[in-house]
Steps between C-alpha positions, in 0.01 A plus 500: 500500500537274801255229603380444856253270669241624743223343701157663490176432687242282328258786448765703315583201285130468408499865399816444297347206315190703428708787364707276278180342363326832425802700382697236316813624680753270662522476881838669478359792298229553761720454808803700397333848550365385836846392616662816364249725679539305825876512492508873421246566777707310751816686386330838536394411856863396578634820349253712691591329827871539424459874429298546824774329699765720339300816588487377858872419496432135565729248334425131474872444444593625849717266709271345757760483774715225353 
């Protein structure tokens, strides 16, 4: 597993502290699923956009006149 550092808004931090207090879980145990879901969601949006561009025969790798 890799470790990263992220900045979160104060209100989310307060929710995180509350959840650690009531659940007994670590901040990492609570945040990991949130990060995983967010990353997978962003990747699915990228993949969807990429597939749409391919269907339209649009390539982001095209030479832009250089």
